VMD Tcl script that draws the C-alpha trace (Angstrom):
set ca {
  {4.37 17.93 -45.72}
  {0.62 18.61 -45.86}
  {-1.94 20.56 -43.88}
  {-3.30 18.59 -40.95}
  {-6.50 16.93 -42.13}
  {-7.88 13.68 -40.65}
  {-9.06 12.38 -44.01}
  {-5.73 13.09 -45.72}
  {-3.86 11.48 -42.83}
  {-5.90 8.30 -43.07}
  {-5.32 8.17 -46.82}
  {-1.56 8.66 -46.54}
  {-1.18 6.18 -43.69}
  {-3.12 3.62 -45.70}
  {-0.65 4.19 -48.53}
  {2.32 3.41 -46.29}
  {3.23 6.85 -44.97}
  {3.71 7.72 -41.30}
  {3.66 11.03 -39.44}
  {7.15 11.96 -38.26}
  {6.57 15.55 -37.13}
  {3.97 18.27 -36.75}
  {4.27 22.03 -37.15}
  {2.10 25.10 -36.84}
  {1.72 28.60 -38.19}
  {0.27 31.70 -36.53}
  {-0.51 35.30 -37.33}
  {-0.42 38.53 -35.34}
  {-2.39 41.59 -36.44}
  {-1.41 44.70 -34.49}
  {-4.30 46.56 -32.92}
  {-5.95 47.40 -29.64}
  {-3.59 46.87 -26.70}
  {-1.00 44.95 -28.73}
  {1.83 47.42 -28.22}
  {1.24 47.73 -24.48}
  {1.28 43.96 -24.08}
  {4.50 43.63 -26.06}
  {6.21 46.39 -24.10}
  {5.25 44.68 -20.83}
  {6.84 41.42 -22.00}
  {10.09 43.29 -22.68}
  {10.04 44.95 -19.25}
  {9.95 41.55 -17.55}
  {13.52 40.81 -18.61}
  {15.12 44.24 -18.34}
  {16.96 43.30 -15.10}
  {18.50 40.26 -16.79}
  {19.41 41.47 -20.25}
  {19.48 44.38 -22.66}
  {17.35 43.79 -25.75}
  {18.26 45.63 -28.94}
  {18.45 45.22 -32.70}
  {21.43 43.23 -33.92}
  {24.16 44.92 -35.93}
  {26.92 43.76 -38.25}
  {29.37 44.22 -35.37}
  {27.50 41.43 -33.52}
  {28.21 38.73 -36.13}
  {30.83 36.91 -34.03}
  {28.45 36.73 -31.05}
  {25.59 35.64 -33.33}
  {27.66 32.80 -34.77}
  {28.74 31.71 -31.29}
  {25.13 31.48 -30.06}
  {24.05 29.78 -33.27}
  {26.80 27.17 -32.85}
  {25.85 26.18 -29.30}
  {22.13 26.00 -30.08}
  {22.25 24.41 -33.54}
  {20.96 21.06 -32.28}
  {18.15 22.47 -30.16}
  {15.42 22.89 -32.78}
  {12.65 20.26 -32.37}
  {10.61 18.72 -35.16}
  {11.82 17.65 -38.59}
  {12.35 19.31 -41.96}
  {9.47 21.77 -41.48}
  {11.20 23.43 -38.53}
  {14.84 22.58 -39.22}
  {17.53 25.22 -38.75}
  {20.66 25.32 -40.88}
  {23.81 26.69 -39.25}
  {24.47 30.30 -40.16}
  {27.51 31.52 -42.03}
  {28.88 35.05 -41.68}
  {26.81 36.40 -44.57}
  {23.58 34.90 -43.19}
  {24.34 36.21 -39.71}
  {24.86 39.76 -40.95}
  {21.60 41.70 -40.63}
  {20.24 43.43 -43.72}
  {17.28 45.70 -44.38}
  {15.12 42.67 -45.21}
  {16.67 40.09 -42.86}
  {16.83 41.70 -39.44}
  {17.57 40.43 -35.98}
  {17.09 41.35 -32.33}
  {19.12 40.00 -29.46}
  {19.24 39.74 -25.67}
  {22.62 40.60 -24.14}
  {23.74 39.91 -20.58}
  {25.41 42.80 -18.69}
  {28.86 41.46 -19.56}
  {27.94 41.60 -23.25}
  {27.21 37.93 -24.00}
  {24.43 37.31 -26.54}
  {22.06 34.75 -25.01}
  {18.94 35.02 -27.15}
  {18.03 36.18 -30.64}
  {15.33 36.25 -33.26}
  {15.60 36.92 -36.99}
  {12.77 38.03 -39.24}
  {12.28 38.38 -42.98}
  {10.64 41.69 -43.83}
  {8.28 41.50 -46.77}
  {6.16 44.14 -48.44}
  {2.98 43.13 -46.62}
  {4.10 40.97 -43.71}
  {7.02 40.16 -41.45}
  {7.86 36.46 -41.14}
  {9.89 34.98 -38.29}
  {12.90 33.04 -39.55}
  {13.98 31.61 -36.21}
  {14.19 32.40 -32.51}
  {16.57 30.76 -30.06}
  {17.81 31.17 -26.49}
  {20.91 29.76 -24.85}
  {19.93 26.63 -22.92}
  {20.99 27.96 -19.50}
  {18.82 31.07 -19.95}
  {15.58 29.42 -21.07}
  {12.36 29.74 -19.16}
  {12.94 33.40 -18.31}
  {11.02 35.04 -21.14}
  {14.00 36.01 -23.27}
  {12.66 34.48 -26.49}
  {9.36 36.25 -25.95}
  {11.16 39.53 -25.25}
  {13.30 39.54 -28.39}
  {10.27 38.74 -30.52}
  {8.32 41.51 -28.80}
  {11.17 43.92 -29.51}
  {11.21 43.00 -33.19}
  {7.47 43.51 -33.54}
  {7.47 46.84 -31.71}
  {10.34 48.20 -33.81}
  {8.69 47.17 -37.05}
  {5.29 48.51 -36.02}
  {6.97 51.91 -35.73}
  {8.01 51.46 -39.36}
  {4.43 50.79 -40.42}
  {4.16 47.00 -40.36}
  {0.99 45.57 -38.82}
  {0.93 41.92 -39.90}
  {3.34 39.28 -38.60}
  {3.70 35.52 -39.12}
  {5.52 32.87 -37.13}
  {5.44 29.15 -36.52}
  {7.27 26.17 -35.13}
  {7.15 22.57 -34.01}
  {4.13 21.02 -32.30}
  {6.70 19.30 -30.08}
  {7.59 22.64 -28.49}
  {4.65 23.68 -26.25}
  {6.76 26.37 -24.56}
  {7.17 28.16 -27.89}
  {3.45 27.92 -28.60}
  {2.65 29.41 -25.18}
  {5.20 32.21 -25.67}
  {3.76 33.19 -29.03}
  {0.23 33.18 -27.66}
  {1.46 35.58 -24.95}
  {2.71 37.84 -27.74}
  {-0.74 37.79 -29.32}
  {-0.18 35.34 -32.16}
  {-3.21 33.25 -33.11}
  {-2.55 29.73 -34.38}
  {-4.31 29.35 -37.71}
  {-2.68 26.37 -39.41}
  {-1.17 22.99 -38.62}
  {1.01 20.82 -40.84}
  {2.07 17.19 -40.71}
  {5.31 15.83 -42.13}
  {5.09 12.29 -43.49}
  {7.73 9.74 -44.48}
  {7.52 6.22 -45.77}
  {8.60 3.68 -43.19}
  {12.35 3.25 -43.42}
  {12.77 6.10 -45.90}
  {13.80 9.73 -45.82}
  {11.10 12.39 -45.21}
  {8.77 13.43 -47.99}
  {8.89 16.72 -49.88}
  {9.81 19.72 -47.81}
  {7.14 22.35 -47.35}
  {7.31 25.94 -46.07}
  {9.45 26.34 -42.96}
  {8.77 28.64 -40.06}
  {10.51 28.54 -36.71}
  {9.25 30.29 -33.62}
}
mol new
graphics top color blue
foreach p $ca { graphics top sphere $p radius 0.5 }
foreach p [lrange $ca 0 end-1] q [lrange $ca 1 end] { graphics top cylinder $p $q radius 0.2 }
display resetview
């Protein structure tokens, strides 16, 4: 996996490698009308779902949603998602999640982030297939950013597959600015090359 560069691509393809996937990274710096925009994105879904931070008592619901969406992540190794176990699904002070719950209590969308000293990095975001296209993924990400801004964080990172234009559009609505692209190469008939940094929208 290497940064997208025409010269590097030509060189690798000449050496027998082929592009099998593309991914992107983006940053969000809080300022100006950022918080108002994020709050508006949350209000758009308030008649459909309740958005809140995930708790340890939600682990069963988290695992259920993870199970039904495990095969829905596009791209290759750069944006792959490994099924969660109970420990990974349990939120911690540095691995936190936000979810969208239907009125009957079903979890239908969630995002997890890794909280670092200087930046917050999205781990993954996913929405139940039947509920997509309604802004739920955008809303849970907006909720996570707003909550962490209140705690003093101002710099956020995310990313995903170039094969998922809906995710790119959603993150642009949140205010993320795409600032890097990556290409994953593999030799014809072989397994993918070395795995690089992974970010999922």
